[in-house]
C-alpha positions, -999 to 999 in steps of 0.1 A, spaced: -114 -289 -460 -88 -277 -436 -59 -258 -453 -33 -282 -440 -51 -311 -454 -56 -295 -489 -20 -283 -492 -7 -319 -484 -32 -334 -508 -21 -309 -537 15 -321 -530 2 -358 -541 -20 -348 -566 4 -323 -584 39 -338 -584 52 -313 -612 45 -284 -584 71 -285 -559 71 -248 -549 57 -245 -514 47 -208 -520 28 -217 -552 11 -247 -534 0 -227 -507 -14 -199 -530 -35 -227 -550 -47 -241 -517 -56 -206 -502 -74 -192 -537 -90 -225 -546 -126 -235 -536 -132 -274 -532 -165 -284 -548 -181 -317 -546 -200 -327 -578 -230 -350 -584 -228 -371 -617 -238 -349 -647 -230 -318 -633 -222 -292 -659 -191 -272 -647 -184 -252 -681 -210 -248 -707 -213 -234 -743 -208 -195 -745 -205 -192 -709 -181 -165 -695 -155 -188 -676 -148 -174 -641 -134 -207 -623 -108 -230 -637 -111 -266 -625 -83 -288 -613 -96 -323 -606 -88 -338 -573 -112 -368 -576 -135 -385 -603 -138 -378 -640 -147 -347 -661 -157 -354 -697 -150 -326 -718 -169 -319 -756 -171 -297 -781 -204 -285 -801 -208 -302 -835 -234 -304 -864 -247 -339 -849 -244 -332 -814 -215 -330 -787 -183 -344 -796 -160 -360 -770 -125 -343 -767 -109 -358 -737 -116 -368 -702 -99 -351 -671 -90 -373 -643 -75 -365 -606 -45 -341 -609 -52 -329 -644 -68 -293 -655 -82 -281 -686 -63 -263 -710 -88 -251 -732 -106 -233 -702 -72 -216 -697 -72 -204 -733 -105 -189 -733 -94 -171 -697 -63 -155 -712 -81 -144 -744 -111 -132 -726 -134 -153 -748 -166 -175 -740 -165 -211 -735 -164 -232 -766 -162 -263 -746 -187 -280 -720 -172 -299 -692 -196 -323 -673 -187 -345 -642 -188 -381 -656 -191 -394 -622 -195 -383 -590 -165 -358 -588 -144 -334 -565 -129 -302 -581 -105 -273 -570 -120 -244 -587 -95 -216 -593 -108 -180 -597 -93 -165 -629 -79 -137 -614 -52 -155 -600 -42 -174 -635 -21 -143 -649 -4 -138 -617 9 -174 -612 15 -175 -649 37 -144 -642 53 -155 -609 58 -191 -610 75 -213 -638 62 -245 -624 25 -231 -626 37 -225 -664 50 -259 -667 20 -276 -653 -2 -258 -678 21 -268 -708 24 -303 -696 -16 -303 -696 -17 -289 -730 5 -317 -743 -14 -344 -729 -47 -330 -741 -32 -322 -776 -20 -358 -781 -55 -371 -770 -69 -347 -794 -48 -357 -822 -57 -397 -812 -94 -388 -815 -89 -370 -850 -71 -399 -863 -95 -425 -850 -126 -406 -864 -110 -405 -896 -93 -440 -900 -104 -464 -876 -131 -491 -877 -157 -486 -850 -148 -515 -834 -112 -503 -829 -126 -470 -818 -151 -489 -793 -123 -509 -777 -99 -480 -773 -132 -460 -757 -136 -488 -730 -99 -494 -725 -99 -457 -714 -127 -463 -692 -110 -488 -674 -75 -466 -674 -95 -439 -657 -119 -455 -631 -98 -487 -623 -130 -504 -628 -141 -533 -653 -179 -525 -648 -198 -492 -660 -235 -480 -658 -241 -465 -688 -264 -466 -718 -253 -472 -755 -266 -439 -766 -243 -423 -742 -216 -445 -759 -228 -435 -794 -228 -398 -784 -192 -401 -773 -181 -419 -804 -199 -396 -828 -220 -425 -839 -255 -441 -841 -268 -460 -811 -277 -489 -835 -245 -494 -845 -228 -493 -810 -257 -519 -800 -251 -545 -829 -212 -539 -819 -215 -546 -783 -238 -577 -788 -212 -592 -810 -185 -585 -783 -207 -602 -759 -212 -632 -783 -172 -633 -785 -172 -633 -745 -154 -599 -743 -184 -581 -724 -212 -587 -706 -245 -565 -711 -271 -556 -684 -298 -531 -683 -272 -497 -687 -245 -520 -678 -214 -530 -694 -190 -554 -678 -156 -560 -695 -142 -593 -695 -113 -586 -719 -108 -566 -749 -84 -587 -771 -107 -594 -805 -82 -621 -812 -92 -643 -779 
């Protein structure tokens, strides 16, 4: 990708950063990477060398739990992973896993630039703190949902988030994938999806879910 095109794109994707000098530095330092669905960007125990800024697609971030991976949050275009920044600044190995949920495009920033930009550019710090704030709210929401919400409410919120991120109402995914993300069993997800299909909320196919509406009262 040509430098000027990338600079213009960053201005659109990162509205919090208006500093042209900083945008130029990000464009010059970053490496554009095309990722196929399922590509692992960060893995547990890995030394983090690059921090991603998502240009297109969706990145799923999980943490290792006793019963498998626990979904923390999703990263969409214009966002970055604050947990990766924390690991960089503390010089510790990754305690998260980041995987391309669909074909995606990221700008990979080498960690050697992170401290310099944090020192020299207030807008970079604001961008990172904004990312922390958004992800923290999502984590709190996840914790509350796991602790108090019924599975049907969690599933509807999960599917609503999918629609919000992808701008689509039809997804290629298995019941097992959903169960892993919601930290429950495949059987429980399958039963609930079947019930939702009978209510006319969704349409199920082979590894496919089409959303009609998500209002349980209809």
